[in-house]
N, C-alpha and C positions, 0 to 999 in steps of 0.2 A: 394485445395491450402492451406498451413499452415498460422497462423497468421504471422508469420517470413516472410513468401513469400509477404503477402500482406502490411507488413509494410515496408519492404525494397523495395518496387515497386515503393514507392512516394518519393518525395524530401520535406523533412519538410521545407525547405526554400522557397521552391514555395507557400506553404500554408501560411508562414508568409508574404509573399508578397501580398498574396490575402487579408489578413487580414488588412493589412496596408492601401490597396487601398478602403476598404469597404467606402461607402458614408453615408451622415446623412438619406438619403432616404431609404437606405436598412437597417439601424438600425430601422427606424420607421416602416417599412414594416414588421421587424420580431417582433417588439413589438406589432403591431396589430394582428399579428397571434396568440401570446400568450395570449392577452386580449380575444380572441374570442376562445381559447381553439382549436387552429387549431394545426396540427403537424409541427414543425419546422423542418427544413433539416439542412446540413452542411453549406450552405450559411448563413442562418440565424445564425447560432452559430457563424460564423467568424464574422458577423456584430456586434454581440453583445459583443465580445470581443476586438473590433477594438477602436482605439482612439476616433473614431467617436462617440463611445457608452459612453465615460465618462460623459458628461452631464445628462445621462439617468440612472445613477446608481441607484439613490433614487428609481424610479419608477420601475427600475428591481428588486430592493431588496423587494419591496412591492409586486409585481407579484410573486415573488418566494416564499413569505411567503404564499402567498394565495393559491397556488398550493400544497406546501408542506403540510399544514395543511388540504386541502381537501382529499390528499391521506394518510397522516399519524394521522391525528386528532393532538390533543394538547400534545400527550404523548413525554416523553423524556426519551431515553434509557441510563441508567447509567452502566459503568463497571470499574472494578479496573484491572490495569495491573500488573501482577506479574512477575517480573524479575529473571528468573532461572539462568541465568548465563550472564556475559559481557565479556566473552571470545570471541576473533574474530580474523580470519587469514586474514582479508582483510584490506587494506589500502586505505580507500577512503575520500575524501576531507571534505565531509559534516558530517560524523557521528563521533559521541563522543565515540563509541566503537572501533574506527579504531586501528588497531594494532600499529601504531607510537606513539598514546597517551600514554603517562606513568602514570599509576596510579595502584592501586592494583586492581587486577582481582579475582573474585569469581565465584564459582560453587556450588550451594545450593545442599546438600544432601537431603537423604529423609526426615530427621528427621527437617531439617531447613524448608524445603519446607512445610512440615505439620504446623509448627510452623507459617508460614506466612500465610498459609490458614486459620489457626484457628483466626488470627487477623482480615483476611479480613471478616471471618464470624461474628464476633463480631461488624463489622462495617455495617451489614446488606446487604452485597453485594454478590449475586450469579452470575453474570455475570462477568466471569473473562477472560481477555486476558493474555495468556502466551507469553512473549517474551524471546529471547535469542540472542546472536550473533551468528556469523557463524564460527562454529569450529566444525568439523565432528568428530574428535577425543574423545573431551570430552564433547561436545554437540550436538551429532548426535542422530541417531535412538536408539542406544543402550540406551542412557540417557532418551530419551523421552519415552522410553517403561517402565522405571522406574518411571518417575516423573508423566507423564500425568494422570495414573490411580488414582495417590494420590490426583492430585488437582480437578479431576472429582467427587471426593467425595465430595466435596464442591462447586460445579458449577451446577446449573441448566441450564446454557448455557456456553459453554467453546471454546473460539477461540484461534487462535494461530498465531503470526508472524514468518514465519520460512524462512531459508534459502532454495534455488532452490533443490529439491529431485527428485529422480525418480519417475514414476508413480505409481508403486507398492508400494513405500513408503508412497505417498499421500494416497493411498487407505489404506494402513495399520493405520495411523493415525485415520481415522475415526473409526477403531476397537478399539482404546486407548482412545476413549470418546469424541474426537472433533467434534464440531458442524459446525466449520468452520475455514477455514485456508486461511491466506492472505500472498501473496509473491508481495512484492515490486519493480516495474521495475521504475527506477527513471528517465529514459530518453531513447526514442527510436532512439535518433540521434547518430550514431556510433562515431563521433568526439567527442560529448560531453560527450558519456559514457566513452570513452579513457582518456580524460582529468580528469575526476572524481575519475576513479577506477585506482589506481597507483599500486597496486600489489596484490597478493592473488588470490582466486578462481575467483572473478569478473573480475579480469586483464586476465584471462586466456579466458573468455569468449569474450575478445576483441580480442584475437587471432584465436579463433574458427570464431569469426564474419568475420574476413578478410579472412580465409580459404574458408567459403563458398561463399563469394563473390569474390574470386579470378578467 
């Protein structure tokens, strides 16, 4: 079973109702498990994000800090985002890059990209996050093949926020120097997704979603 099959097999609103129905006793039971380093389950998570958990926020914050420091120490990882292009063909309500927003668009060329990397190097950063809008024609794989090797020269750790690609393209990104790739799925609720993705490739995903569930 694919992740898509799994996520579409549940009703998100059912989970929402379960969260709202959680009791104070269930919140306290979940917190007790966390204090004793016991494994929490989905029901515990629901209790901790429920309205009944509001009075326990301070305690949850302290427990979270304790667990985080035990697992990761006191280190803080810093990175610099490098925006290669703000071109985008999508029209999403929540995004400043949305195609309906009227402002000057830029696509950095090789020389401009290197200048940005030199500036980042002078700041002392080697952890770089590459960011682009979603535009396959001017900001797709051909563009990445040219720009990512340049950025990699300046990065000991290189990650990227990228539009959805085919499997073989994700594999190729690794050969171009990437250490990590992030693709954001803003919501798994089909109705909410449709409401917030008005046009562009992401709107096509809404149509495909409908066809798969027809």
